[in-house]
Each structure stands twice: as C-alpha cells, then as structure tokens.
C-alpha positions as CSV (number, residue, x, y, z in Angstrom):
1,M,30.2,5.4,-48.8
2,N,27.0,2.8,-49.2
3,A,28.8,0.9,-46.1
4,A,29.1,4.6,-44.0
5,A,25.5,5.3,-45.0
6,R,24.1,1.6,-43.5
7,F,26.5,2.3,-40.7
8,H,25.6,5.6,-39.0
9,P,21.7,5.2,-38.4
10,N,22.4,1.7,-36.6
11,L,24.7,3.2,-34.5
12,P,22.2,4.7,-32.2
13,A,20.4,1.7,-31.6
14,R,23.4,0.0,-31.2
15,H,24.4,2.0,-27.7
16,R,20.4,1.4,-26.9
17,R,21.0,-2.0,-26.7
18,A,24.6,-1.7,-25.2
19,R,22.2,0.6,-22.4
20,W,19.9,-1.8,-21.8
21,G,22.6,-4.7,-21.4
22,L,24.4,-3.2,-18.9
23,V,21.0,-2.0,-17.1
24,L,20.1,-5.8,-17.2
25,F,23.7,-6.5,-15.6
26,Q,23.6,-4.3,-13.0
27,S,19.9,-5.1,-11.9
28,A,21.2,-8.9,-11.8
29,T,24.1,-7.8,-9.7
30,L,21.6,-5.9,-7.5
31,F,18.9,-8.4,-6.9
32,G,21.5,-10.9,-6.0
33,I,23.1,-8.4,-3.0
34,V,19.8,-7.8,-2.0
35,V,19.0,-11.6,-1.8
36,L,22.5,-11.9,0.3
37,M,21.9,-9.2,2.5
38,A,18.7,-11.0,3.3
39,L,20.1,-14.2,3.4
40,L,22.3,-12.8,6.1
41,Y,19.6,-10.6,8.2
42,N,17.7,-13.6,8.6
43,I,20.3,-15.8,9.8
44,V,21.8,-12.8,12.9
45,N,18.1,-12.1,13.5
46,G,17.8,-15.4,14.6
47,A,21.0,-16.0,15.8
48,F,20.6,-13.2,18.9
49,G,17.4,-11.8,21.0
50,L,15.6,-12.0,23.9
51,A,14.6,-15.2,25.7
52,A,12.1,-16.0,28.3
53,V,14.1,-18.0,31.2
54,R,12.9,-20.3,34.2
55,Y,15.1,-21.7,36.9
56,R,14.1,-24.6,38.2
57,I,16.4,-23.3,41.0
58,Y,16.5,-19.2,41.0
59,P,19.8,-17.6,41.6
60,G,18.2,-15.1,44.3
61,D,17.1,-18.2,46.3
62,L,20.6,-19.5,46.8
63,G,22.4,-15.6,47.3
64,L,23.5,-15.8,43.5
65,D,24.0,-13.5,41.5
66,L,24.4,-14.2,37.6
67,T,26.5,-11.5,36.7
68,T,29.3,-11.9,39.3
69,I,29.1,-15.7,40.0
70,T,32.1,-16.5,37.9
71,A,33.7,-14.4,41.2
72,L,32.6,-16.8,44.0
73,P,35.5,-18.6,45.5
74,P,35.9,-22.1,43.9
75,E,35.2,-23.6,47.3
76,Q,32.0,-22.5,47.2
77,L,30.6,-23.4,44.0
78,R,32.1,-26.8,44.6
79,G,30.2,-27.1,47.7
80,L,27.0,-26.0,45.4
81,L,27.7,-28.6,42.9
82,A,28.1,-31.3,46.1
83,A,25.2,-30.1,47.6
84,Y,22.5,-30.1,45.1
85,L,23.8,-32.9,42.3
86,S,23.7,-36.4,42.7
87,P,26.4,-38.8,43.4
88,G,26.1,-40.2,39.9
89,Q,26.4,-36.8,38.7
90,L,29.4,-35.8,40.8
91,R,31.3,-39.2,39.7
92,T,30.4,-38.3,35.5
93,L,31.8,-35.0,36.0
94,E,34.8,-36.3,37.9
95,R,35.7,-38.2,35.2
96,E,35.3,-35.9,32.8
97,K,37.5,-33.7,34.7
98,P,37.9,-33.3,38.6
99,L,36.4,-30.2,40.1
100,D,39.4,-29.5,41.9
101,Q,41.5,-28.9,38.7
102,R,38.4,-27.0,36.9
103,S,38.6,-23.3,36.8
104,A,36.1,-20.4,38.2
105,D,34.5,-19.9,34.7
106,E,33.7,-24.1,34.6
107,L,32.7,-24.0,38.2
108,A,30.6,-21.3,38.0
109,R,28.6,-22.6,34.2
110,L,28.3,-25.7,35.6
111,V,26.5,-24.5,38.7
112,V,24.0,-22.7,36.4
113,E,23.4,-25.8,33.9
114,R,23.1,-28.4,36.6
115,V,22.2,-26.8,39.7
116,L,20.1,-23.8,38.3
117,R,18.7,-25.6,35.3
118,P,17.6,-22.9,33.0
119,K,14.7,-24.1,30.6
120,V,14.2,-21.4,27.6
121,L,10.2,-21.1,27.0
122,D,10.4,-18.4,24.3
123,T,12.5,-16.6,22.2
124,W,12.1,-13.2,20.3
125,P,14.2,-12.1,17.3
126,L,16.9,-9.7,17.3
127,V,14.9,-6.8,15.2
128,P,11.9,-7.1,17.6
129,S,13.8,-7.8,20.7
130,L,15.5,-4.1,20.5
131,L,12.7,-2.1,19.0
132,H,9.9,-3.8,21.4
133,T,11.4,-4.8,24.4
134,R,8.9,-3.0,26.7
135,E,6.2,-4.8,24.9
136,I,7.9,-8.1,25.2
137,V,8.4,-8.1,29.0
138,A,4.9,-7.5,29.2
139,E,4.4,-10.6,27.4
140,V,6.3,-12.4,29.1
141,Q,5.1,-11.4,32.4
142,Q,1.4,-12.1,31.6
143,K,2.5,-15.4,30.1
144,Y,5.1,-16.7,32.3
145,P,5.1,-14.9,35.9
146,D,7.8,-17.1,37.0
147,A,10.0,-16.2,34.0
148,E,12.7,-13.8,33.3
149,V,13.7,-12.1,30.4
150,R,17.4,-12.5,29.5
151,W,19.3,-11.4,26.1
152,M,20.5,-14.4,24.4
153,A,23.7,-14.5,22.1
154,W,23.4,-17.9,20.7
155,F,26.4,-18.0,18.6
156,N,28.9,-17.4,21.0
157,Q,32.0,-19.3,22.1
158,R,31.0,-21.8,24.6
159,F,28.6,-22.4,21.4
160,L,31.3,-23.0,19.9
161,S,32.9,-25.4,21.6
162,R,30.0,-27.1,23.3
163,P,29.1,-30.8,21.6
164,Q,25.9,-31.2,20.8
165,S,23.1,-31.7,23.3
166,S,19.3,-32.3,23.9
167,D,19.0,-28.7,26.3
168,P,19.3,-26.0,24.0
169,I,21.2,-24.1,26.8
170,R,24.1,-26.5,26.7
171,A,24.0,-27.6,22.8
172,G,26.9,-26.7,20.5
173,V,28.5,-27.4,17.5
174,R,32.2,-28.5,18.4
175,T,31.6,-31.8,17.3
176,A,29.8,-30.8,14.2
177,I,32.8,-28.5,13.3
178,L,35.4,-31.3,13.9
179,G,33.5,-33.7,11.9
180,S,33.2,-30.8,8.6
181,L,36.9,-30.5,9.0
182,W,37.8,-34.2,8.7
183,L,35.5,-34.4,5.7
184,V,36.7,-31.4,4.0
185,G,40.6,-32.7,4.4
186,I,39.9,-36.3,3.4
187,A,38.3,-34.8,0.5
188,A,41.3,-32.7,0.1
189,L,43.7,-35.7,-0.1
190,T,41.1,-37.6,-2.4
191,A,40.5,-35.0,-4.9
192,L,43.3,-33.1,-5.3
193,P,46.1,-35.6,-6.7
194,L,43.3,-37.5,-8.9
195,G,42.3,-34.0,-10.4
196,V,45.5,-32.5,-11.1
197,A,47.0,-35.9,-12.4
198,A,43.8,-36.4,-14.8
199,A,44.0,-32.7,-15.8
200,I,48.0,-33.1,-16.6
201,Y,46.8,-36.2,-18.6
202,L,44.0,-35.0,-20.7
203,E,45.9,-31.2,-21.4
204,E,49.2,-32.4,-22.2
205,Y,49.4,-36.4,-23.0
206,A,45.7,-37.3,-24.4
207,R,45.5,-36.9,-28.3
208,R,42.1,-34.4,-29.2
209,D,41.4,-36.2,-32.2
210,R,40.9,-39.6,-30.5
211,W,37.3,-40.5,-29.9
212,F,38.0,-42.0,-26.5
213,N,39.5,-39.1,-24.9
214,R,36.6,-37.0,-26.1
215,L,34.3,-39.1,-24.4
216,I,36.4,-38.6,-21.2
217,Q,36.5,-35.1,-22.0
218,T,32.6,-35.2,-22.3
219,N,31.9,-37.5,-19.5
220,I,33.6,-35.3,-16.7
221,N,31.8,-32.2,-18.0
222,N,28.3,-33.8,-17.7
223,L,29.2,-35.6,-14.1
224,A,30.3,-31.5,-12.7
225,G,26.4,-31.0,-13.2
226,V,25.4,-34.2,-11.8
227,P,23.0,-34.1,-8.5
228,S,24.9,-34.5,-5.2
229,I,22.2,-37.1,-3.9
230,I,23.5,-39.2,-6.8
231,Y,27.4,-39.3,-5.5
232,G,25.5,-40.2,-1.9
233,I,24.1,-43.2,-3.4
234,L,27.3,-44.4,-5.0
235,G,29.0,-43.3,-1.2
236,L,26.8,-45.8,0.5
237,A,26.8,-48.6,-2.3
238,I,30.8,-48.5,-2.9
239,F,32.3,-47.1,0.6
240,V,29.8,-47.7,3.0
241,R,29.0,-51.4,1.4
242,A,31.6,-52.9,-0.7
243,L,34.4,-51.6,0.7
244,E,33.1,-51.8,4.8
245,P,36.0,-53.7,5.8
246,V,38.1,-50.7,5.1
247,T,36.3,-47.8,5.4
248,S,35.3,-49.1,8.9
249,G,38.7,-49.6,9.9
250,A,38.0,-53.8,10.7
251,L,40.8,-54.8,8.0
252,F,42.9,-52.7,10.3
253,G,42.2,-53.3,13.8
254,A,40.1,-50.1,14.4
255,V,37.1,-52.1,15.5
256,P,36.6,-53.2,19.4
257,E,35.7,-56.7,20.3
258,G,31.7,-56.7,20.3
259,V,31.4,-53.9,18.0
260,T,30.1,-54.9,15.1
261,A,31.9,-53.1,11.9
262,N,30.0,-50.3,10.1
263,G,31.1,-48.7,7.2
264,R,29.0,-45.3,8.2
265,T,32.3,-43.0,8.9
266,V,34.1,-40.3,8.7
267,L,36.1,-41.9,5.8
268,S,33.3,-43.0,3.7
269,G,31.9,-39.2,3.9
270,G,35.1,-37.8,3.2
271,L,35.6,-40.5,0.2
272,T,32.1,-39.6,-1.3
273,L,32.5,-35.6,-1.5
274,G,35.9,-36.1,-2.8
275,L,33.9,-37.6,-5.9
276,L,31.6,-35.1,-5.9
277,V,33.9,-32.4,-5.8
278,L,36.7,-34.5,-8.7
279,P,35.2,-33.2,-11.7
280,I,35.1,-29.7,-10.7
281,V,38.8,-29.7,-9.6
282,I,39.9,-31.7,-13.1
283,I,38.0,-28.7,-14.9
284,N,39.7,-25.9,-13.0
285,A,43.0,-27.9,-13.3
286,Q,42.2,-28.2,-17.0
287,E,41.4,-23.9,-17.4
288,A,44.8,-23.7,-15.1
289,I,47.1,-25.7,-17.3
290,R,45.5,-24.7,-20.6
291,A,46.4,-20.7,-19.7
292,V,50.1,-21.3,-19.3
293,P,51.5,-19.8,-22.6
294,A,52.4,-22.6,-25.3
295,S,55.8,-20.4,-25.9
296,L,57.0,-21.4,-22.2
297,R,56.2,-25.2,-23.4
298,E,58.2,-24.4,-26.3
299,A,61.0,-22.4,-24.9
300,A,61.7,-25.4,-22.4
301,Y,61.7,-27.9,-24.9
302,A,64.4,-25.9,-27.2
303,L,66.5,-26.2,-24.6
304,G,66.2,-29.6,-24.4
305,A,64.0,-30.6,-21.8
306,T,61.4,-33.8,-21.4
307,K,58.1,-33.6,-21.4
308,W,57.6,-34.6,-17.7
309,Q,60.5,-32.1,-17.1
310,V,58.1,-29.0,-18.8
311,I,55.2,-30.2,-17.0
312,W,56.4,-30.3,-13.6
313,H,59.1,-27.4,-13.8
314,H,57.4,-24.8,-15.6
315,V,53.5,-25.8,-16.5
316,L,52.6,-27.0,-12.8
317,P,54.5,-24.2,-11.2
318,N,52.7,-21.5,-13.6
319,A,49.3,-23.0,-13.2
320,L,49.7,-24.1,-9.5
321,A,47.8,-20.7,-8.2
322,G,44.3,-21.2,-10.0
323,I,44.5,-25.2,-9.0
324,M,44.4,-24.2,-5.6
325,T,42.0,-21.8,-6.6
326,G,39.5,-23.7,-7.9
327,T,40.4,-26.2,-5.5
328,I,39.4,-24.6,-2.8
329,L,36.3,-23.3,-4.2
330,A,35.1,-26.5,-5.2
331,L,35.8,-27.8,-1.2
332,S,33.6,-24.8,-0.4
333,R,31.0,-26.8,-2.1
334,A,31.9,-29.5,-0.5
335,L,31.4,-28.3,3.3
336,G,28.0,-27.1,2.8
337,E,26.6,-30.7,1.0
338,T,24.0,-32.6,3.3
339,A,21.9,-34.5,0.8
340,P,25.0,-36.8,0.3
341,L,26.3,-37.6,4.1
342,V,22.8,-38.0,5.0
343,V,22.8,-41.1,2.2
344,V,26.1,-42.3,3.9
345,G,25.2,-42.2,7.4
346,A,25.8,-39.2,9.1
347,S,24.6,-39.2,12.4
348,T,21.8,-36.9,13.5
349,F,22.6,-36.7,16.9
350,I,26.3,-37.6,18.5
351,T,28.1,-35.9,21.6
352,F,31.6,-37.7,20.9
353,D,34.4,-35.8,18.3
354,P,35.5,-38.2,15.7
355,T,39.3,-39.0,16.6
356,S,40.1,-41.1,13.5
357,P,39.0,-41.5,10.1
358,F,37.0,-44.4,11.4
359,S,34.8,-42.4,13.6
360,K,31.1,-42.0,13.4
361,F,30.7,-38.4,12.1
362,T,27.7,-35.6,11.5
363,A,28.6,-32.2,10.2
364,L,27.4,-28.7,9.8
365,P,24.9,-28.8,7.3
366,I,23.5,-32.1,8.8
367,Q,23.4,-30.4,12.4
368,I,21.7,-27.3,11.1
369,Y,19.1,-29.5,8.9
370,Q,18.7,-31.6,12.5
371,W,17.8,-28.6,14.7
372,T,14.9,-27.0,11.8
373,A,13.5,-30.1,12.0
374,R,13.1,-29.7,15.9
375,P,9.0,-29.2,16.9
376,Q,10.4,-26.7,19.4
377,P,11.3,-22.9,18.5
378,V,14.2,-22.4,20.6
379,F,16.3,-24.9,18.2
380,R,16.2,-22.9,15.3
381,N,17.8,-20.0,16.9
382,L,20.8,-22.9,17.7
383,A,20.4,-23.5,13.7
384,A,20.9,-20.1,12.4
385,A,24.0,-19.8,15.0
386,A,25.4,-22.8,13.2
387,S,24.5,-21.3,10.0
388,I,27.2,-18.4,11.3
389,A,29.5,-20.8,12.1
390,L,29.2,-22.3,8.6
391,L,29.5,-19.2,6.8
392,V,32.4,-18.0,8.6
393,M,34.1,-21.4,7.2
394,L,33.2,-20.6,3.9
395,F,34.5,-17.3,4.1
396,V,37.6,-18.6,5.6
397,L,37.7,-21.2,2.8
398,N,36.9,-18.7,-0.2
399,G,39.3,-15.8,1.4
400,T,42.2,-18.2,1.3
401,A,41.2,-18.6,-2.6
402,V,41.4,-15.2,-3.3
403,Y,44.7,-14.5,-1.3
404,I,46.5,-17.0,-3.5
405,R,45.2,-15.6,-6.5
406,Y,46.6,-12.3,-5.5
407,R,49.7,-13.9,-4.7
408,A,50.1,-15.6,-7.8
409,R,49.1,-12.4,-9.9
410,R,51.6,-10.1,-7.6
411,S,54.9,-13.2,-7.9
412,Q,53.6,-12.8,-11.9
413,R,54.0,-9.2,-12.3
414,W,57.1,-9.3,-10.9
C-alpha cells in the first residue's frame, strides 16, 4: 500500500515530463526540416532566374532568332562559323569533332557561344525574377541599354555535360562529376574489404578481455571523429609524397616522357577518402555482424560447420544488408568532403576528364568552392547549380541504401 501510495501522486508529473520530452523531440525534428527547406530554397533560388545578357553580335544583326536557330540548315550554320571564326579556332573545333559530323543543335550552340558571344552582366534569383519581372526589366534598360533580359536555367543538361570554363555561359561540371565518381569508386574499393575484414576479426576472432583488442576498438571509435583535414594531411604525407612512384603511375610507366611525376592524382584522393571512411565502415560492419542472432551460429556449429564456414555462409549473408547500408552512407560523406582533397592537391581549374587512376582531378565540392570564391556574382549561380548536382548524387546514394535495407527486411520477412 505504501508503494502504491507513493506511485500514484508521481504519475501526473511523469506524464508531464513525457509530454515535454515529446514536444522537445518534435521541435528538434521540425527545426531540422525548416533548416533543410531553407537550404534547398537557397540553392534552387540561385540556380534559376533572370539575367542581363549582352551579345558581341546581336542575333538580329545576322537575321537569326534564338528560338528557331536550331531549325536552320547545318550548311548555313557552318557558313556562319567559317565567316566569323579565325582559322585557328576552326582548326581547334575540327580537332575536337569535324563540323560536318556535328548535329544542328551542336552547330547552333557553337554559333551562339563563338559568334554571338553572349556575356552575362547581372543576374537575379528565382523568387525576385518571378515577383518583380517588370522592375528588373526596367532596371536592365536603365543600367544596360544594349543588353537584353533572358531567363536562365543554370542547372540543365548542357551544364552537366560540359567541362569547366572561365566563361559562365559555357561552364559545366562534367569533369567534376567524373572526378567525384572516380574518388568514390576508389574509396569504396579500399574501405569496404578492409573495413569488413577488420569488423570480422574484432567481432568473431578477437578476445574482448585482452587489452590489445580493447585498445584497437577504442582507437577505431576515436578515429571516426577525427576532423577530415587530418586525413588530408595524412594522405599528403603517405600517398602524395611517400608513395609518389605508385600514385603518380611512374612505377607502371603511366607518366609520359618529359613530364614530372606527381602524386596529386585521383588514386591519392580516393585512397585518402578511403582512410577517412574506413573507421565508419568498420563500426557499421561490427554493428551489422553483432545483430546476427547467436542462435544461428550455434545451430551451424551443432551441424559440424567450422568457424570460417559459419562466418562466410551464415553471418556475412545476414549482415550484408547492414554492411552495405553503412558503407553507402559513409561514401555519401566522402562525396561531400572538400578539406582533404584540397590538401591532397585537387585542381581548382581543369578542363579535361580523368581517364585513369593516375589522372589529375577535381571534384564537385572543389568546383563549388572555386566558384563561390570568384568575385563575379554570376559564378554563385553556377555554384548553386553544382550544389543541385551534388545533392542529386547524395540522394541517389542514400536512396540506394534505403532500398538495400528494404529488400533485406523483405527477404528476412519471407
């Protein structure tokens, strides 16, 4: 009776604390959603909008209409290029791809970029462009009488398929996207096998009562929280300098004669990111292996299976979904890292695509950083468009992790 008498008066207070806790958790979730929406709004607002554009040669002076220029005969478009471009520029275009093999869309784009030569004078974000269109047009007519107002979608198909350029109209992120894919691929090939092997040893073979194994586990947990710039310094010392013959490709004859070997390559960046996510992969793999029921192991041992057979045929298949989910989420972090790549030596301006592990490289975060550091406001629009490309890649990776987890739970249910 005394216990019941003490319990009932405290029950309303416990309920009030529970309600306050629920409000706190809901507020934190709502705050996170608001911050995420503000981030997305800021990015989308900068990637689209009106722009004041001035042409070196206005389309009307050549009898052209930008809305119908792609419908012109290819012979006419090639004639415009031959009439207004220098012989050196024509030879450069021919080396890239002969003009007679280009489509009408490609020729029209060349005429706009190389003959008409548009230059962006000023830009406006999406929301002001939609709400204050007349005011913007009047401002352009006053400040730039020889310019016209155009709607610009900085994030488009051409933006994704073009290399970097100093001209905002012609700039793209193809090289940066390919560099990011190379880096993530090398990081995955490095971190996944090493991380899973270490997790298997720590969970299945290492004795927890030994001080050495406890020290290893403690260091792995600490390394997961080390700032990424420290991994960049480590990668610079080991992969760029100490292992320069390997990472530069000189050991394999991949460096042309007369070119100085340099370890600042895709391989060095990928290995550095692999070290960055390795502790996270190990911890996630340990959790997935630990979640496999002990009864499954005992049943396999009872049937005469060896320890390795139990791990290979029973533990790993059941832990695979958790391991892959954790690995993909870790690679999502690597995809957005900037500091270690800056230290390792990612290029801030590069116009050719990486074709091997020994190529020079850049990445989407580096590209965004480089554009935001430029003084011209138009490059901020390009940075916003590149941020959309980076977010899309992150959403794809995270969506893949969710799909793997869903399929794993569905297969276990059946």
